[in-house]
N, C-alpha and C positions, 0 to 999 in steps of 0.2 A: 305370449306363448306359454302354455303350462309346462312346468318342469316335470317330466315323467320320471326323473331319477331323484326326486326330492328326498326320498327316504333312504337312498343308498348311502353306504358308508365306504369311503375310499381309504385304503391303507397305504401310507407313504412308503416308497421303496427305501429300505435300510432302517426303518423304524423298528423298535423292539417287537411290535406285533408282526411285522413283516418277517423278521428274523425267526420268531417263534413259529410262524405258520410254515415257513420253508424248512425249518429244522424238524418240525413234525412230519413233513413229507419224507425227509431223509430217514428218520427213525422208522416210519412205517415201512419203507422199502427194506431196510435192514432186518426188521422183525419178520416180515413175510418171507424174504428169500433166505434168511437164516433157518427158518422153520422148514423151508422147502429144499434145503441143501441135501443132496443125495437121498431125497425122499422117494419112497416107493409109490406105486399108484394109489394105494389106499390112503396114505398120508396126504398126497396131493389132492385127492378128492375131499378129504376133511378140511384142508386149508381153503379150497375153493368154496365150500359151503360156509365156512366161518366168514370169509370175505363177503360172500353174498348176503349173509345175515347182518353183518356190520353195516354194509352200504345200504341195504334195504331198510334196516331198522333205523338208521340215521335219517333216511329220507322221510320215513313215516313220523319219526320223532319231531322233525322240523314242522310238519303240519299240525301235529298235536300241540306243540308248544305255542304256535301262532294262534290256534283256536282257543287254547286255555287263557292266553293273555288278551284275547279279543282283538287281535291285529290281522287275522287272516282275511285276505281280500282276493277276489278272483283276478284282479288286474296285476297282482304281484306274486301270488302263490300257486298258480296253476303251473304244471310242469312243461312249459313251452319254451324255456330257454334251451339252447343246444346242450348245455351241460346237464340240465335236468333229463333230457332225452338220454344222454350218455350214462348218467348214474343208473337209470332204470335198465339200460342196455347192458351195463356191467353185470348186474344181477342175473339177467337172462342169459348172458354169455357164459357165466360161471356155472349155471345150472344146466342149460340145454346144449351148450358147446356147438353152436351152428357157425359155419364159416362166414356167412353173410353178416351175422351179428358181430363177430370178431372184427371184420373189416370195417364196418361202420364205427365200431368202438375205437379202434386205434387211430382212425383219421379224425374223428370228432374229438378225441382226447387232446388235440392241439389246442383247443379252447381252454381245457383244464390247465394246461401248462401256463398259458397267459394269465389264468386266474391266480397263479402263484407269483408271477412276475409283477403284475399290476392288479392286485386284488381289489374288487369292488363288491361289497356284500349288499345284496338287494333288500335284505330285511332290516337293515340298520345295525347299530353298534351295541351288541350285548355279548357277553362271554359265550353264551350258548350259540349265538349266530356265528361267531368266529370259529368255534369248535365244529359246528355242523358244516360250515363252508369248507373247512380243511379236510374233514373226513370225506365229504361228497366228492370234491375235486381230486383229492389224493387217491381215493378209491378208484376213480376212473383211470388214472395214469397207471397205478400199480396193477390193476386188473389186466390192462392191455399188455404190459410186459410179462406178467405172470402167464398169460395165455400163450405168448410167443416163446418164452424161455422154458416154461415148465409143462404146458399142455400141448406143445408141439404144433401150434398153429403157425401159419405163414401166409402173408398177403399174396393173393394171386396176381398174375401179370395184369398190369393196367387197372387194378382194382381201385387205385386212388382216383382215376378219371371217372369210373362208374359211380363211385360214392359221391364224388363232387356233383355229377349230373343229377343223381337222385336227391341230393341235398337241396338242389334248386327248387324241388317240388314243395319243400317246407315253407319257402318264402311267401308265396301268395296265401297259403293257408294261415300261417302265423300273422301275416300282414293284415288279413281280414279280421282275425281275432283282435288284434291291436286296435283296429279301427272301430270295432263294435263295442269294446269294453274300456277303451282308453288306456291300454297297457303298452308296454315297450318290450315285449318278449323278443329275444334274439337281437335286441338293440337296433331294430330296423325302422323304428319310428323316431328315435332320437339317439345320438351317439352316447356311449358311456361317459361317465365323469372321469374315469381313470385316465391318467396321462400316458396313453399307450402310443408309441411312435408309429405303430402300424395303422393307426386310424387318423386319416388326414382329411381336412375339409369339413364342410357342413353337410346336412342332409340335402339331397340324396347322394351327393358325390362321394362321401366316405364309404357308402355301400358298394359302389363300383370298385373303388380301390380295395375294399375288403375281399371282393371276389377274387382278385388277383392274388392277394396275400393268402387267402384260404387255400387256393389251388397250390401255391408254392409250399405251404405247410403240409398239405396232404402228400405232395411228392416227397418232401423231406422225411415225413413219418413212414412213408412206403419204404424208402431206402433204409432208414434206421431199423425197422422191424424185419425187413428182408435180410439185412446184414446180421442182426441179432439171431435170427433163426439159423443162418448158416454157421455162425460161431457155435451155436448149440450142437448142430450136427457134426461140425468139425471135431468138437470135443469127444462126442460119442465114437466117431470113426477112429480118432487117435487112440482112445481107450481100447477099442476092439483090436487094434493092431499091436497093442502093447505085448511084448513077449511074455511078460509075467502073467498076464491075463490069459494068453493063449495056452501057456503051460498048465495053468490051473484048470482050464477047460478040458485039455487033453487028459490030465491026470484024473 
């Protein structure tokens, strides 16, 4: 059986590269939310555009680098992994600010979180690929929380279930693409190399298990972002009731 993941590079948990990758995510969070601290609408819009340019530029740069080095292939570089969808959706959410885009983004970002826990780089081991991987997946996670905490988005009731059902529609489409070109997009033709405890068994049984895991993750991210949005509004309400603020308003 052909190994569809032969070019993949897996980063061991706790290794210097793993630490550097996750440290980069933390630094990215700090930089974005430090810039957005007490920001007015104009500054938030600037931050949103900067994020969109970074994530979109990083995605384009990945294709240019692969083409330049002669390693671009349809079976490895088309944007049919769920995180590729999410990276593109991050840019669209930051620019167009649509509720449905936001909801797909925050639930699909669960995959980006696992990309930092058990990283598997599909393009192989180079410094550029490591950087591109970190920016792409970090941008997905940061954009979701930026939209919740700063752009005042909030997942609607039962949106996790609706996104889960719509996500099922991608499986036969991507599965057909995998069959036609011999790819492994969304890891539905062969399980990833990374030692992720959420992936159990061989094909096709691990896919059935992943469906349960994905729904559980969607529910968890629904709760996290709902709670994060309430904390955001609680802070605003508390500030509005502050006697000092009321006195200033009256004066």
